N, C-alpha and C positions, 0 to 999 in steps of 0.2 A: 287398426290399433284394436284390440280385442279384451283389454280390459284398464285400470287406474282411475283417476277422478274422473269425475262427469257432475255438468250442469244440471242437465233433468234424465228423469225417470220416465218412462213410458211405456205402459202397457199395451203390447200387442196381439191381435189373436189370429190364427190361421183357421176359416171356417169352409166346410164345403163338404159334398158328396164322402165316401168312402172312396181310395184309389184313383183321386183325380191330382195326388201329388204332394200334397200338403208337406207330408214328411221331407221327402224330396228338395222340395225348394226351402224349407230351414235349414236343411242340413248343408245344400249347396252354399246358402249365405254364410251360416254361422263356421262351419268347415270349409267350405271352399271341396267339397269331393260329396261323394253319394255313400247312404249306409253299406256296410258288405252284404246286408241279407233285407231284403224287403219283410218287412211287417206291419202288418194293422197297429194304429194306434191304439191304445187301452184306454178309454177316459181321458186325462191332460198329460201331457208333459209339457217343458219349457228350456230354452236357453236363453242365456243373455249374452249381446256383444255391445262394444261400446264403442262408440264410431263419431269422428267430427264432424258436425254439419257445415254446410255452407257458409251459412251467418247464423249466428245463436250459441256457439261452443259447440261442448259436449254433448251429446246422448247416452244414456243407456238405453239399450232397447230390452227389454224383459218380454219375447214373445213365445207363446202359447200357442200348442200345435192339439187340436182338439179332434176327438173321433168323430169318424163320420157318419156311423152305425146308426141307425135310429133307437137301439138299447141302449147306449150311453150319451142319448141326446137331454137328460134330465141333469146329468154329471156336469157336460162341456156346457151347457147355459149357464149355470151356475157362475161358472169363469168369465162371463161376460161382463159382467161388475166391473167397473173402473177403467174398462180399457176404452182407449181412446183413437184408436188405430184397429181395422182391421184388413187383412188380406183374405178375400172371398174367392176360391179357385174353383175352377171346374174345369172340366178336359175338352178339348176342343175337338176330341175323336169320341167323343160321348153324349149326345145331344138329353139325353134324361139328366146328364148333372150341369148342362146347363139351365133347363130348365127348372131342376129344381134351387137355381141361384135365387129367385123372388120369395121362396119361403124361406131360406137362411139370412135371405137380408132382412126380413117380415122380424124374425127372431130376433135378430141383431140390434135392429132399433127398439123394440122393444126395452130388451134390457140393459145394454152398453149405455155409454154417456151420452147424453142426447144429442154432442156435438160432433160424434164420433165421425172421423175421416175414415172413407171408406175406397177401397183398389180391387174390381174386380180383374181376375187373372185368368187368363186361357191359358194351360199349362197344355205341356207335350206335343208342342206344335214343331220337336224335330221328329218326329214319327210321320210329318208331312212331306219329309225330304225323302223318305222311303215310298210314301205311296202318297200322293196330292188328293186322290181319292177317298182317301182315309177320314178326312176332314168332316164332321157333320156339324158345327156351327161356326156358321159365315162370320167373317170378320166384321162386316157391315153389321148383322144383327145383333153380335154382341155388343159394339159400340153404338148403335141405335139405343140398345136396354139402358145401358151406362148414362147414354145424356139425358133419357127420359127420369131418370134416378137420380141425376145427379149426381152420377161419380165419378172417376176417372178408371177407363179399361186400359190394361196392357196382355199382350201375349208373353209367353216365356216360356221355357225350354228349363228344367231343372238338370235335366242329363247335360245338355253341353253348357249351361250357366248363361244363356241369354237372355238379357234384359232382368235377372234375377237379383244382382245387386243394385242393379237401377230403382225398381220397383221400391224396396225396401228403405234405401235411403231419400227417395223420393216421398215415399211414404212420411218418414221422421221429419224430414224440412217441412211440410206442410202442415202436421200436428204442431212444430212449433211456430209457424208462420200466422194458424190460426189462433194459436194463446197468447203467443205477441199483441196481436190486432185485440183480443179481447180484455188485454190488461191495459194498452193505451185506453181502449174505449171508456174505460169504468172513470178514468181520471180526464179525455177531454171531452168531454159529453157535459162537462159544467165549467164556467166560465172560471170558478174557481173554488175552492175549499178553503172553508172558513171554520174556526173551532171558536165556541164563544163560553167558556167557563167560569169559574168564580178565579180561576188560576191566573189565568192568560187568553190573550187573543189572537189569534195570527190569523192574516191571509195569505194561500199560496194561489200564483198564475198556474195556468194549465200545463206549463212548460216548466215549471221550477219542482226541484225533489222535494219529498213531502217525508221529514221525519218525524219515524215514530216517538212519541213523548213517550217519558218512562212512566205516567200515569195510567191508572187502568181511564179508560175513555167510557164516559158517559154514553147509555143506551139509546136515548132518542135522537131522531135525525129525521131532518124536515129536507126534503125533497124537493128543490124549486127551480129559478134561475140557476143558482149557484147550489152547493152543499152546505146546509147548514145544521153542524152538530151542536146542539142543545142540551145544556145539563137537566140532569134529571131531575123530577119531583124532589128525590130523597138527599139532592144534592146541594138544593137552595137551604 
């Protein structure tokens, strides 16, 4: 599915050093092909794809491909805002690209949404088929780093397509799951929700649907064992 109606819109960003294959990963996922000519990303580019989740309806992924060069850093970091997911890419044959992952992760967590979900991806594993000695980042090292940072890790190949679709769609599902849990917790943490105003009084159990009232809600709220929404002084 590449277009059409959707239930959710998620902003995803691709970050990591230059030449690690971010643009190739994006092209493989969006078009299932590679760019005809390899070229460095200048500033920021983006593409979209609408896909069904395993649970949760349909999501439109807006995926931003950022430049890895230092001279574009101020431009790319500005696009971290409102990102709810990130694919942090390194090259399994380039140790420095993995060393720089910590810097990218720190920058992301300072600028993106506080609960941004990150997947660490070691790209270019297809090169290991030709020369196993080309690996400069041991799998166990990357897995240990990901575990310490509380992020998930995959290895992939944009050239062969290995793991590419799984990575993006796993990320989208994880974002939906996190946001769903957060929405449920806002209600379930209270035994009930009460509205006490000059016009009506209702009480809802935690499992009941709460209908929006057409009137403007007052702004004075008391949080206790239950949530009590009280009329403001101006309403009395």
